[in-house]
C-alpha positions as CSV (number, residue, x, y, z in Angstrom):
1,X,-59.4,36.9,92.0
2,X,-56.7,35.2,90.6
3,X,-53.5,36.9,92.3
4,X,-55.2,35.3,95.4
5,X,-56.2,31.7,94.2
6,X,-52.1,31.9,93.1
7,X,-51.1,33.0,97.2
8,X,-53.6,30.0,98.3
9,X,-51.6,27.4,96.2
10,X,-48.0,28.7,96.7
11,X,-48.7,28.7,100.3
12,X,-50.2,25.3,99.8
13,X,-47.5,24.0,98.4
14,X,-45.7,25.7,101.4
15,X,-43.4,28.3,99.2
16,X,-44.8,31.2,100.6
17,X,-45.4,32.3,105.2
18,X,-41.9,29.9,105.4
19,X,-38.3,31.0,106.3
20,X,-37.0,33.2,103.5
21,X,-34.2,32.1,101.4
22,X,-30.8,31.9,102.8
23,X,-28.4,34.8,101.8
24,X,-26.0,34.0,99.7
25,X,-22.3,33.2,101.2
26,X,-19.7,34.9,99.8
27,X,-17.9,32.9,97.0
28,X,-20.9,30.7,96.6
29,X,-22.6,30.4,93.0
30,X,-25.5,32.7,92.0
31,X,-28.6,30.2,91.9
32,X,-30.1,31.1,88.7
33,X,-33.1,29.6,87.5
34,X,-34.1,29.3,83.9
35,X,-36.8,28.4,81.8
36,X,-36.2,27.3,78.4
37,X,-33.2,25.9,77.0
38,X,-32.1,28.4,74.1
39,X,-31.5,30.5,77.5
40,X,-30.0,28.2,80.0
41,X,-27.5,27.7,77.2
42,X,-26.6,31.4,77.2
43,X,-26.1,31.8,81.2
44,X,-24.3,28.7,81.9
45,X,-21.6,30.2,79.4
46,X,-21.5,33.1,80.4
47,X,-21.5,32.4,84.0
48,X,-19.3,29.9,83.8
49,X,-18.5,28.4,87.8
50,X,-19.7,31.6,89.2
51,X,-23.6,30.4,88.4
52,X,-25.4,27.1,89.5
53,X,-28.2,27.0,86.8
54,X,-31.1,25.0,86.8
55,X,-33.4,24.9,83.9
56,X,-37.3,24.1,84.0
57,X,-37.8,22.7,80.7
58,X,-36.0,20.3,79.3
59,X,-35.6,18.9,75.6
60,X,-39.4,18.9,73.6
61,X,-41.1,20.9,76.0
62,X,-43.5,23.5,74.8
63,X,-43.4,26.4,77.4
64,X,-46.2,28.2,75.9
65,X,-48.5,25.4,77.8
66,X,-45.6,24.0,80.4
67,X,-47.5,24.8,83.7
68,X,-45.0,24.9,86.9
69,X,-44.8,21.8,89.6
70,X,-44.4,22.3,93.7
71,X,-40.9,21.8,93.3
72,X,-40.7,24.4,90.3
73,X,-42.1,26.5,92.2
74,X,-39.8,25.9,95.7
75,X,-36.7,26.5,92.9
76,X,-37.7,29.6,91.7
77,X,-38.8,31.0,95.4
78,X,-35.0,29.9,96.5
79,X,-33.0,31.1,93.3
80,X,-30.6,34.5,93.4
81,X,-31.8,35.0,90.0
82,X,-34.8,34.2,87.3
83,X,-34.2,34.7,83.6
84,X,-37.1,33.8,81.6
85,X,-38.2,35.1,78.1
86,X,-40.7,36.6,78.2
87,X,-43.1,38.1,75.4
88,X,-46.5,35.5,76.8
89,X,-43.8,32.1,75.8
90,X,-44.3,31.3,79.2
91,X,-47.8,31.6,78.8
92,X,-49.1,28.9,81.1
93,X,-46.2,29.8,83.7
94,X,-47.3,33.3,83.1
95,X,-48.7,34.3,86.3
96,X,-46.5,32.0,89.5
97,X,-42.9,34.0,87.4
98,X,-45.5,37.2,88.2
99,X,-45.8,36.2,91.9
100,X,-41.6,35.3,92.1
101,X,-41.6,39.3,90.6
102,X,-42.0,40.6,93.8
103,X,-40.1,38.5,95.6
104,X,-36.8,37.6,93.6
105,X,-34.5,39.7,91.4
106,X,-36.1,38.6,87.6
107,X,-34.9,39.0,84.3
108,X,-37.1,39.2,80.8
109,X,-34.8,38.6,77.6
110,X,-36.7,39.4,75.0
111,X,-38.3,42.0,76.5
112,X,-34.7,43.8,77.2
113,X,-35.1,43.9,73.5
114,X,-35.5,47.3,72.1
115,X,-39.4,46.8,70.5
116,X,-38.6,48.6,67.0
117,X,-36.6,45.2,66.4
118,X,-39.5,42.8,67.3
119,X,-42.2,41.5,65.5
120,X,-46.0,41.9,65.7
121,X,-47.8,39.1,66.6
122,X,-50.4,39.0,63.5
123,X,-53.4,37.4,65.2
124,X,-52.8,39.4,68.1
125,X,-53.5,42.8,68.5
126,X,-50.5,45.1,70.9
127,X,-48.6,41.6,71.2
128,X,-44.9,40.6,70.0
129,X,-43.5,37.5,68.7
130,X,-41.2,35.6,71.5
131,X,-39.2,33.8,69.5
132,X,-36.5,36.0,69.0
133,X,-33.9,33.0,69.5
134,X,-33.9,32.1,65.6
135,X,-32.2,35.4,64.8
136,X,-28.8,34.8,66.0
137,X,-28.0,38.5,65.7
138,X,-30.9,39.5,67.7
139,X,-29.6,36.3,70.5
140,X,-26.6,38.1,70.4
141,X,-28.3,40.9,72.5
142,X,-29.7,38.7,74.5
143,X,-26.3,37.4,75.3
144,X,-25.5,40.5,76.2
145,X,-28.0,41.5,78.2
146,X,-27.3,38.0,80.4
147,X,-23.8,39.0,81.0
148,X,-25.0,42.6,82.1
149,X,-27.0,41.3,84.9
150,X,-24.8,38.9,85.7
151,X,-22.5,41.7,85.9
152,X,-24.3,43.3,88.4
153,X,-25.3,40.8,90.7
154,X,-21.5,39.1,91.0
155,X,-19.1,42.0,90.3
156,X,-16.3,40.1,91.4
157,X,-17.1,37.4,88.7
158,X,-17.3,40.7,86.1
159,X,-13.9,39.4,84.0
160,X,-15.0,36.3,83.5
161,X,-18.7,37.4,82.6
162,X,-16.9,39.6,80.1
163,X,-14.7,36.8,78.2
164,X,-17.0,34.5,78.5
165,X,-19.5,37.0,76.3
166,X,-16.6,38.0,74.3
167,X,-15.8,34.2,73.1
168,X,-19.7,32.8,73.4
169,X,-20.4,36.2,70.4
170,X,-17.6,35.4,68.4
171,X,-19.1,32.0,67.8
172,X,-22.8,33.5,67.1
173,X,-21.3,35.4,64.2
174,X,-19.1,32.5,62.9
175,X,-23.0,31.2,63.2
176,X,-24.5,33.8,61.8
177,X,-22.3,33.7,58.6
178,X,-22.4,30.0,58.4
179,X,-26.2,30.3,58.6
180,X,-26.1,32.8,55.8
181,X,-24.0,30.6,53.5
182,X,-26.1,27.8,53.6
183,X,-29.4,29.2,52.8
184,X,-28.0,30.0,49.4
185,X,-28.2,26.8,48.3
186,X,-32.3,27.3,48.4
187,X,-33.4,29.4,45.1
188,X,-34.7,32.2,46.8
189,X,-38.3,31.7,45.2
190,X,-38.2,28.5,47.3
191,X,-37.4,29.8,50.5
192,X,-40.8,29.0,51.8
193,X,-40.8,27.6,54.8
194,X,-44.1,26.0,56.5
195,X,-43.8,24.5,60.0
196,X,-46.2,23.1,62.7
197,X,-46.6,26.9,64.0
198,X,-45.5,30.4,63.4
199,X,-42.1,30.0,65.4
200,X,-39.5,31.4,62.5
201,X,-40.7,34.5,61.6
202,X,-37.7,35.7,62.9
203,X,-35.7,33.3,61.1
204,X,-38.2,34.0,58.3
205,X,-36.8,38.1,58.4
206,X,-33.0,37.4,58.7
207,X,-32.3,34.9,56.5
208,X,-34.8,35.7,54.3
209,X,-37.8,33.5,54.7
210,X,-41.5,33.6,54.1
211,X,-43.0,31.5,57.1
212,X,-46.2,29.7,57.3
213,X,-47.5,27.7,60.3
214,X,-50.3,26.0,61.1
215,X,-50.9,27.6,64.5
216,X,-50.5,31.4,64.7
217,X,-47.5,32.6,67.4
218,X,-49.1,31.0,70.6
219,X,-49.4,27.1,70.6
220,X,-52.8,27.5,73.0
221,X,-54.9,27.1,70.8
222,X,-55.1,24.4,68.1
223,X,-54.8,24.3,64.5
224,X,-58.3,23.8,62.6
225,X,-59.8,22.4,59.4
226,X,-59.7,25.7,57.7
227,X,-55.6,26.5,58.5
228,X,-55.5,22.9,57.0
229,X,-56.6,23.5,54.0
230,X,-55.1,27.5,53.6
231,X,-51.4,25.3,54.0
232,X,-51.9,22.5,51.9
233,X,-53.7,25.3,49.2
234,X,-50.3,26.9,49.3
235,X,-48.1,24.2,49.1
236,X,-49.3,23.2,45.9
237,X,-49.4,26.4,44.7
238,X,-45.4,26.4,45.1
239,X,-44.8,23.3,44.5
240,X,-43.3,22.9,47.6
241,X,-40.8,19.7,48.4
242,X,-41.2,19.3,52.0
243,X,-43.3,20.6,55.0
244,X,-41.7,19.9,58.3
245,X,-43.3,19.2,62.4
246,X,-41.4,20.3,65.1
247,X,-40.4,18.7,68.0
248,X,-42.5,20.0,70.9
249,X,-45.8,20.0,68.5
250,X,-47.6,16.3,67.8
251,X,-47.0,15.9,64.1
252,X,-50.3,15.1,63.4
253,X,-50.9,18.7,62.9
254,X,-48.6,18.4,60.1
255,X,-49.5,14.9,58.5
256,X,-52.6,16.0,58.0
257,X,-51.0,19.2,55.6
258,X,-49.5,15.9,53.6
259,X,-52.7,14.0,53.0
260,X,-54.5,17.3,51.5
261,X,-52.1,18.1,49.3
262,X,-51.8,14.1,48.1
263,X,-55.3,14.1,47.8
264,X,-55.3,16.8,45.4
265,X,-52.8,15.0,43.5
266,X,-49.3,16.5,44.5
267,X,-46.7,14.6,46.7
268,X,-45.0,17.0,49.6
269,X,-42.8,15.2,51.9
270,X,-41.9,15.7,55.7
271,X,-38.6,17.6,55.3
272,X,-37.9,16.3,59.0
273,X,-38.0,17.8,62.5
274,X,-37.2,21.0,63.2
275,X,-37.2,22.2,66.5
276,X,-38.9,25.5,67.0
277,X,-39.5,26.2,71.2
278,X,-36.8,23.6,73.2
279,X,-33.7,21.9,72.8
280,X,-33.0,18.6,71.9
281,X,-31.4,15.5,73.7
282,X,-27.3,15.5,73.5
283,X,-28.3,12.5,71.2
284,X,-29.6,15.1,69.0
285,X,-26.8,17.3,68.9
286,X,-29.2,20.1,68.9
287,X,-28.7,20.3,73.0
288,X,-27.3,24.3,73.3
289,X,-27.8,26.9,71.1
290,X,-25.6,26.1,68.2
291,X,-26.3,22.9,67.6
292,X,-29.7,23.6,67.7
293,X,-29.4,26.5,64.6
294,X,-26.8,24.3,63.3
295,X,-29.7,21.0,62.7
296,X,-32.3,23.3,62.2
297,X,-30.5,24.8,58.8
298,X,-29.0,21.8,58.1
299,X,-32.9,20.7,57.8
300,X,-34.7,22.9,56.3
301,X,-31.7,23.2,53.5
302,X,-31.5,19.6,53.1
303,X,-35.3,19.5,52.3
304,X,-35.7,22.2,50.2
305,X,-33.0,22.7,48.2
306,X,-34.6,20.2,45.8
307,X,-33.9,20.6,41.7
308,X,-34.8,24.4,40.6
309,X,-36.7,22.3,37.5
310,X,-39.0,20.7,40.3
311,X,-40.7,23.9,41.9
312,X,-43.3,25.1,40.3
313,X,-43.9,28.9,40.0
314,X,-48.0,30.8,41.4
315,X,-50.3,29.2,40.0
316,X,-49.0,25.3,39.8
317,X,-47.0,26.3,36.8
318,X,-43.7,24.0,36.1
319,X,-41.0,25.8,35.6
């Protein structure tokens, strides 16, 4: 019934039942439609002049909740290649992507990563965490997958794709080393990252942080009073100096945690804005993947690298 409904909607938008998209002429750039900005950035960097990329989701957009417009569906239907994250990140777009899978070449980059390297969703048995970009070395595998797919679809561009991918992989290797150096400024016992939703699991695993989110892996369900109290208790127990809001999520839940902590007689600050599921705007410097990661790390380190004497051990005892 769901599939029939979707087909009827697409027909109503004039997508199905119309003439097929004209074939790409020789020498014309590949028409690629992407979802989240992190993927868009990779495709643009690797594809160069041999791709024409349209990213569906701009700064501050929550991919879990994003719904396709009629214009989006037309762009998807007119693409030579659709690249999305997968692992249910684009949950509200999932049915449209599934319908397009039978009509257009698609690539779910996170699903191409070996499952043994992925984290499980603790709240949903059998589901996997889709937020793979927060581990730079894992994201390097996505670069390789994108390059291989573009080479397959456009063999004449093989040398360009290979050079661009090699250059990008070198930059990401340097980025990973920079992050590892930066986080050493935070004492190990203070590497606890509290955010609006549980998007930073891969960051925590890669760079040595315990991560606590008010909401789970997905933002399809809202955080409740119990979630606020749970996180507030952890903040008080460890004497964390800061907690973080996210650019793609409302700030009210994190502010509720701060209020709950302060009601217990302990101070905590909003450490800044983290980019979890979407790139920032150009003014933020987080409008491409490397800037996105550097902005997050700077915000985290500046907020959590407080004097060690101001921290607490579990149980609320000051060191």
